[in-house]
C-alpha positions as CSV (number, residue, x, y, z in Angstrom):
1,X,9.4,-8.5,-3.9
2,X,7.1,-11.2,-5.3
3,X,3.9,-9.7,-6.6
4,X,1.8,-12.9,-6.3
5,X,2.0,-14.7,-3.0
6,X,-1.2,-16.7,-3.8
7,X,-2.7,-17.7,-7.1
8,X,-6.1,-16.3,-6.5
9,X,-8.7,-15.4,-7.4
10,X,-9.1,-13.5,-4.1
11,X,-12.5,-12.1,-3.0
12,X,-11.4,-9.3,-0.6
13,X,-8.7,-6.7,-0.1
14,X,-7.9,-8.3,3.2
15,X,-7.0,-11.6,1.5
16,X,-4.8,-9.7,-1.0
17,X,-2.7,-7.9,1.6
18,X,-2.7,-10.6,4.2
19,X,-1.4,-13.2,1.8
20,X,1.3,-10.8,0.6
21,X,2.3,-9.9,4.2
22,X,2.4,-13.5,5.3
23,X,4.5,-14.6,2.4
24,X,7.1,-11.9,3.1
25,X,7.0,-12.6,6.9
26,X,7.9,-16.2,6.2
27,X,10.9,-15.0,4.2
28,X,12.0,-12.7,7.1
29,X,11.7,-15.5,9.6
30,X,13.8,-17.8,7.4
31,X,16.5,-15.1,7.2
32,X,16.4,-14.2,10.9
33,X,15.4,-17.3,12.9
34,X,15.0,-16.9,16.6
35,X,15.5,-13.1,16.4
36,X,13.1,-11.2,18.6
37,X,13.5,-7.9,16.8
38,X,12.7,-9.3,13.4
39,X,9.8,-11.4,14.7
40,X,8.4,-8.2,16.3
41,X,8.8,-6.5,12.9
42,X,6.8,-9.3,11.3
43,X,4.0,-8.8,13.8
44,X,4.0,-5.0,13.5
45,X,3.7,-5.1,9.7
46,X,0.9,-7.7,10.0
47,X,-1.0,-5.7,12.5
48,X,-0.6,-2.6,10.4
49,X,-3.0,-4.1,7.9
50,X,-5.9,-3.2,10.2
51,X,-4.9,0.5,9.9
52,X,-4.7,0.5,6.1
53,X,-7.6,-1.4,4.6
54,X,-10.6,0.7,3.5
55,X,-13.7,-0.9,5.1
56,X,-16.2,0.1,2.5
57,X,-14.0,-1.2,-0.4
58,X,-13.1,-4.6,1.1
59,X,-15.0,-6.3,-1.7
60,X,-14.0,-3.9,-4.4
61,X,-14.2,-2.6,-7.0
62,X,-10.6,-3.7,-7.8
63,X,-9.0,-1.4,-10.4
64,X,-6.1,-2.2,-12.7
65,X,-2.8,-1.3,-10.9
66,X,0.6,-0.8,-12.5
67,X,2.5,-1.8,-9.3
68,X,5.7,-0.1,-10.3
69,X,4.7,3.4,-11.1
70,X,7.6,5.9,-10.7
71,X,9.3,8.6,-12.8
72,X,11.6,6.0,-14.5
73,X,8.5,4.3,-16.0
74,X,6.9,7.5,-17.4
75,X,7.6,8.9,-20.8
76,X,7.3,12.7,-21.5
77,X,7.6,14.8,-24.6
78,X,9.7,18.0,-24.9
79,X,6.9,20.0,-23.3
80,X,6.6,17.6,-20.3
81,X,3.3,16.1,-21.5
82,X,2.9,12.5,-20.4
83,X,3.0,10.4,-23.5
84,X,3.3,6.8,-22.2
85,X,3.7,4.4,-19.3
86,X,6.1,1.5,-19.6
87,X,6.9,-1.8,-17.7
88,X,3.4,-3.3,-17.2
89,X,4.9,-6.7,-16.4
90,X,3.4,-6.9,-12.9
91,X,0.1,-5.1,-13.6
92,X,-2.9,-6.7,-12.0
93,X,-6.4,-6.0,-10.6
94,X,-5.8,-4.9,-7.0
95,X,-7.5,-3.1,-4.1
96,X,-7.9,0.6,-4.3
97,X,-5.3,1.1,-1.5
98,X,-2.7,-0.2,-3.9
99,X,-3.1,2.8,-6.1
100,X,-1.8,5.0,-3.3
101,X,1.5,3.2,-3.2
102,X,3.9,5.4,-5.2
103,X,7.6,6.0,-4.1
104,X,7.5,9.6,-5.5
105,X,4.8,10.6,-3.0
106,X,6.5,9.5,0.3
107,X,8.9,11.7,2.3
108,X,12.2,10.5,3.6
109,X,12.3,10.5,7.4
110,X,16.1,11.2,7.4
111,X,15.8,14.4,5.3
112,X,15.0,17.8,6.6
113,X,11.6,19.4,6.1
114,X,13.1,21.7,3.5
115,X,14.4,18.9,1.4
116,X,11.2,16.9,1.8
117,X,9.0,19.9,0.8
118,X,9.0,19.3,-2.9
119,X,7.6,15.8,-2.3
120,X,4.9,17.2,0.0
121,X,4.0,19.8,-2.6
122,X,3.9,17.2,-5.4
123,X,1.6,14.9,-3.4
124,X,-0.7,17.9,-2.7
125,X,-1.0,18.6,-6.4
126,X,-1.7,14.9,-7.2
127,X,-4.4,14.7,-4.5
128,X,-5.9,18.0,-5.7
129,X,-6.1,16.7,-9.3
130,X,-7.7,13.5,-8.1
131,X,-10.3,15.4,-6.2
132,X,-11.2,17.6,-9.2
133,X,-11.5,14.5,-11.4
134,X,-13.6,12.7,-8.8
135,X,-15.9,15.7,-8.4
136,X,-16.4,16.0,-12.2
137,X,-17.3,12.3,-12.4
138,X,-19.8,12.6,-9.5
139,X,-21.5,15.5,-11.3
140,X,-21.6,13.6,-14.6
141,X,-19.2,16.1,-16.2
142,X,-16.1,14.1,-16.5
143,X,-15.5,10.8,-18.2
144,X,-16.1,7.6,-16.2
145,X,-12.9,5.7,-15.2
146,X,-12.5,1.9,-15.4
147,X,-12.8,2.0,-11.6
148,X,-16.3,3.5,-11.7
149,X,-17.3,1.3,-14.6
150,X,-16.8,-1.8,-12.6
151,X,-19.5,-0.7,-10.2
152,X,-23.0,-2.0,-11.0
153,X,-24.5,0.9,-9.2
154,X,-22.8,4.2,-10.1
155,X,-24.7,6.2,-7.5
156,X,-23.5,3.8,-4.8
157,X,-20.0,4.1,-6.0
158,X,-20.0,7.8,-5.3
159,X,-20.6,7.1,-1.6
160,X,-17.5,4.9,-1.2
161,X,-14.2,6.2,0.1
162,X,-12.4,8.0,-2.6
163,X,-8.8,7.5,-3.6
164,X,-8.0,11.2,-3.0
165,X,-9.4,10.9,0.6
166,X,-7.3,7.8,1.3
167,X,-4.1,9.3,-0.2
168,X,-4.5,12.3,2.1
169,X,-4.7,10.1,5.2
170,X,-1.9,8.7,7.4
171,X,-3.2,5.2,6.5
172,X,-1.7,5.7,3.0
173,X,1.8,6.2,4.4
174,X,1.4,3.2,6.6
175,X,0.3,1.2,3.6
176,X,3.3,2.3,1.6
177,X,5.8,1.5,4.4
178,X,4.5,-2.0,5.1
179,X,3.8,-2.9,1.5
180,X,7.0,-1.7,-0.1
181,X,9.4,-2.9,2.6
182,X,11.6,-5.7,1.3
183,X,12.4,-8.5,3.7
184,X,15.9,-7.2,4.3
185,X,14.5,-3.7,5.1
186,X,11.5,-4.7,7.1
187,X,13.0,-4.0,10.5
188,X,13.5,-0.3,9.7
189,X,10.1,-0.1,8.0
190,X,8.3,-1.7,11.0
191,X,9.9,0.9,13.4
192,X,8.7,3.7,11.1
193,X,5.2,2.1,11.1
194,X,5.2,1.9,14.9
195,X,5.8,5.7,15.0
196,X,3.0,6.4,12.6
197,X,0.5,4.2,14.4
198,X,1.4,4.6,18.1
199,X,3.5,7.8,18.2
200,X,5.4,8.0,21.5
201,X,2.7,6.1,23.4
202,X,4.2,2.6,22.8
203,X,7.9,1.9,22.5
204,X,9.6,-0.7,20.4
205,X,10.9,-2.4,23.5
206,X,7.3,-2.8,24.8
207,X,6.2,-4.4,21.5
208,X,9.2,-6.7,21.5
209,X,8.2,-8.0,25.0
210,X,4.8,-9.0,23.6
211,X,5.6,-10.2,20.1
212,X,9.3,-11.1,20.3
213,X,8.5,-14.6,21.4
214,X,5.1,-15.1,19.8
215,X,5.1,-17.7,17.0
216,X,4.2,-16.2,13.6
217,X,0.8,-17.7,12.6
């Protein structure tokens, strides 16, 4: 995946995610010209942006994001204390939604509930920790984070959608599926996104009839 589909600077989260999605959609169309399923996948992943962007944070603040945060890039001591984070080569200021994208927090649809449970439990712990940290900051007990320090009005910042709230929502999984899908895996990812957004109310075949012949703008 290319991390920069436009040079910027970008003013809104919509621009950030739209440019990223359009860039990858063009790659998909080049790989699969005149294929209705893949064209539908492009449109589904593009439409998904409307289900993922946080309205009250469209114009920021934009925190520093690692963009490749997983266990392989975390360093621990013998007592399992986190001592460092490596591979910051793609780090950038990005929308808050980007902080929710972490492969360690997303279940595998092909696995049983039992095998996915450790991932669910780990995500619950992460969200719980974030809530506690956010509550401490709002009460003036904890230390301010770089995200809060970017806000000119700290009181106003407390009324914006919190990262913990977003991570607990279905929008966060939709964000992960559409953002992390490489061009070659976008067809599978788009079908997963359809299930998340529409459930059983709209089928892939119905979407293909609408978007399978619609030029990608």
